[in-house]
C-alpha positions as CSV (number, residue, x, y, z in Angstrom):
1,M,9.9,-18.7,43.4
2,E,9.8,-15.2,44.6
3,Y,9.7,-12.3,42.1
4,L,12.8,-10.7,43.5
5,Q,14.8,-14.1,43.0
6,T,14.0,-14.1,39.3
7,R,16.2,-12.5,36.7
8,P,13.9,-9.5,35.0
9,G,13.2,-10.4,31.4
10,L,13.4,-8.0,28.5
11,A,9.9,-6.7,29.1
12,D,10.7,-5.7,32.5
13,D,13.9,-3.9,31.2
14,R,11.8,-1.9,28.6
15,L,9.1,-1.1,31.5
16,M,12.1,0.3,33.7
17,A,13.4,2.3,30.7
18,S,10.0,3.8,30.0
19,I,9.4,4.6,33.6
20,R,12.9,6.3,33.7
21,M,12.0,8.2,30.6
22,I,8.8,9.4,32.0
23,V,10.3,10.5,35.3
24,R,13.1,12.5,33.5
25,Q,10.3,14.1,31.6
26,E,8.2,15.1,34.2
27,L,11.5,16.3,36.4
28,A,12.2,18.5,33.4
29,N,8.6,19.9,33.3
30,V,8.8,20.6,37.1
31,F,12.3,22.0,37.2
32,P,12.8,23.6,33.7
33,S,16.5,24.3,32.7
34,E,16.8,27.8,31.7
35,S,20.0,27.2,29.7
36,H,18.4,23.9,28.0
37,D,16.8,24.8,24.5
38,R,15.9,22.4,21.9
39,L,16.0,22.9,18.3
40,L,12.8,21.6,16.7
41,T,12.3,20.4,13.1
42,V,9.0,21.7,11.4
43,A,7.2,18.3,12.2
44,E,8.1,18.6,15.9
45,A,7.2,22.3,16.2
46,A,3.8,21.3,14.6
47,I,3.3,18.5,17.0
48,M,4.1,20.9,19.9
49,L,1.8,23.7,18.9
50,R,-0.9,21.2,17.7
51,L,-0.8,22.4,14.1
52,A,-0.6,21.2,10.7
53,V,2.7,21.4,9.0
54,P,1.3,23.7,6.2
55,T,0.1,25.8,8.7
56,I,3.5,26.1,10.2
57,Y,5.1,26.9,6.9
58,G,2.2,29.8,6.2
59,L,3.1,31.1,9.7
60,V,6.8,31.2,8.9
61,Q,6.1,32.7,5.3
62,R,4.1,35.6,7.0
63,N,6.9,36.0,9.9
64,Q,4.2,35.2,12.4
65,I,6.2,32.6,14.2
66,P,9.8,32.6,15.5
67,Y,12.0,30.4,13.4
68,I,15.8,29.8,12.4
69,K,16.6,29.2,8.8
70,K,20.1,27.5,8.2
71,T,21.2,25.7,5.0
72,K,17.6,25.7,3.5
73,R,16.1,24.1,6.6
74,L,13.8,25.6,9.3
75,Y,14.3,25.1,13.0
76,F,12.5,26.3,15.8
77,S,13.7,27.2,19.3
78,E,11.4,25.3,21.9
79,R,11.8,28.4,24.5
80,K,11.1,31.0,21.8
81,L,7.9,29.1,20.5
82,N,6.6,28.8,24.2
83,E,7.3,32.5,24.5
84,W,5.3,33.1,21.5
85,L,2.5,31.0,22.8
86,E,2.6,33.0,26.0
87,K,2.3,36.3,24.2
88,G,-0.7,35.1,22.3
89,E,-2.3,34.3,25.5
90,N,-5.6,36.5,25.8
91,N,-5.9,38.6,29.3
92,G,-9.6,39.2,29.1
93,P,-11.7,42.0,27.9
94,E,-9.0,44.7,28.7
95,A,-6.7,43.0,26.2
96,I,-9.2,42.8,23.4
97,E,-10.3,46.6,23.9
98,K,-6.6,47.4,23.9
99,A,-5.9,45.3,20.6
100,V,-9.1,47.0,18.9
101,D,-8.1,50.5,19.9
102,T,-4.3,50.0,18.4
103,Y,-5.9,48.4,15.4
104,L,-8.4,51.4,14.9
105,T,-5.3,53.9,15.5
106,L,-3.0,52.2,12.9
107,R,-5.9,52.1,10.5
108,K,-6.6,55.7,10.7
109,A,-3.2,56.6,10.4
110,S,-2.7,54.6,7.2
111,H,-5.9,56.0,5.9
112,K,-4.7,59.6,6.4
113,R,-1.5,58.7,4.5
114,S,-3.2,57.2,1.6
115,K,-5.1,60.5,0.8
């Protein structure tokens, strides 16, 4: 009996559903929609950023990560987290030198104020 003549079983249906899901995800990566922005939970944000959940809470407490707080719950915009990650990108020695200069300038200014 030929494969095409048999009725696909449950395993085949699951395989096709998995393939469709993977294709949709890959197409979304290749052709990102600017209007599509998902809200992530703390656990989802931790998975996306590859950080521990307590680390996420620490970043929120220090206002070092973009977040939304609604009805005692934390949410994260997937788009804003990606932008946040890109801002932290190291652009080489020039970026490090600029950061050091900024830090020293700010430190010198705050030191003068404290005297």
